N, C-alpha and C positions, 0 to 999 in steps of 0.2 A: 855703636849703640843703635839698636833698632827702635825707632819711635813707636809708641803705642798706636794701635790701629784707631782710626777715626770711627767713633760710634755715633749714630744719629738717633737720639732719643725720640720716643713718640709720646703722645699725650697732649694735654691742653696747652702746654707751654710752647709747642712747636707751631710755627706758621709756615704754610706752603707759599709758593710764589703768588698765588691769587690773593691770599691774605696780606702778604707784603705789599702788593699793589693797591690794596684798599687803604693802606696807611700812607704809603709814599706816592708822590705824583710822578715819579720817574718811570720811564718805559724804555724798551729796546731802542737804541743800543746803549742806553745810559743807566739801566738798572743794574747795580753791582751786587745785588743780594738775591740769590735763588731761593733761599729759605732761612728761617730763623730756627736754630737747633737748641737754644737754651735761653731762659730768662732767669735772672736772679732779682732780688729786690731793687738793686741799683746796677744791674749789668744785663747785657744782651750779647748773644753770640750768633753771628750770621755765617752762612756758607755760600760760596760762589764756585761753581764748577767752571774752570777756565778752559774754554774750548778753542781749538785752532780756527773755528768758524767765526770768532769775534772779529768784527771789521777792522779794528786797529792793528791786527797782526799783518795786514797787507803792507803796511808801511813801517812797522816797528818790530822788528827789522827784517827785511826780506832775507831769507836764508838763516836767520837767527832770531826767531820770534820770542820776545819777552813782553810781559804785561807792563804798560807804562806805570811808573810809580805814582803819578798823579791820579790814576784810576784806582789804585789801592787806597789812596788818601780819600777819594770820593766814596769808596766803599765804607771806609771808617765813618765818614760823615753820615752816610745813609743808615748804618747800623745805630749810630748815636741818635739819629732822628727817630728811628723806630723805638728805641729805648724811652725817649721822652714822649713821643706821640701816642704811645699805648696807654698812657695814664688818662683816666676819665676827664680830668680837668683840661686836657690838651686836645680832646677829640675835635677833629675838623680843622686843626691848625696846620701850618706848614713850617718846616725848619729851614732857616737861611744860615748858611755857612758864614761865620764872621772872621775866624782866624785859625791858623795852625801853627803850633810851636813845637820845638824839640822834634822835628820831623827827621826820621832816619830810615834809609833804605839799606837793608843789610844783605839781601840775596835776591837774585832774579826769580821772577815767577814765570813759569813756562806753560805752554798749552799742555793740558792733561793734568795739571795740578788742581788740587782742591784747596781753595783759599778759605781759611777760617778767620773771621774778623771778630775780635772781642772789643767791646766798649764798656767802660765803667764810669758812672757818674761821679765826678769829683766835687762839683759845686752847682747849685741852682739858686738863682736870685731873680725873682720876678720871671720875666720871659727869657732870660739869658741862662744857658746851660753850658757846663764845661764837662768834657769827658777825657779820659785817658784811654787810648786805643792801641791795639796791635793786630797785625796780620800774621798768620802762621801757615806754613806748609809742612806737612809731616811732622808736626810738633815743634818746628824751628821757627823762630821769629824772623820774618822777612822784611817787615816794616813796622814803624810805630810813630805815634804822634799824640800830642795833646791838642784837643780841638775846643773851639768856642763857637756857639751858634745861638741864634735867636728864634723864638717861636712867635708867629703872627697868625692872625685869622686869614683864611684863604679869601 
C-alpha cells in the first residue's frame, strides 16, 4: 500500500518556524517543530524535517542513525503546548510537561523522514491539560502517547 503524499496546507492556520518560536520557548537544538500544518478546534498537527545534521545522530547511533524516541515524545509535548498556548486566555504562558502515559514506539525514525506530530486535547481543567498524541512517517504511526501538562505564567 502506497501512503498518501504529505500535503502542506497554506493559509491562516499554518505557522512557520518563526511563529512557532513566538509561542514556544524552545530553540535549537531542542525545537522539535519546524512548522504547524493544521489546526482544528481541539487539535494541532506539527511537522519536523528530520535531518542527518541533527546533533543527536552523532551518538544515536553511529553507522545506524535513528531519532531517539524521547525526542519524539518531546515533539508531542511541544505540539500539545502550541495547541493550548494559541488560545487567547493562555497568551504569554509556558507549558510544563507533567506526565506521559501509554507511550509506545512502533518504528524507527531515520534521517530524511518527515515526522508529522498530531495532538488532540482530551481534557482541560484549570491550568492542567491532557492530550492524546501520535507521530507518523509516511502515514504510518511511529510513536504515540497520552500527555499531561500544566500552563503557568512565564
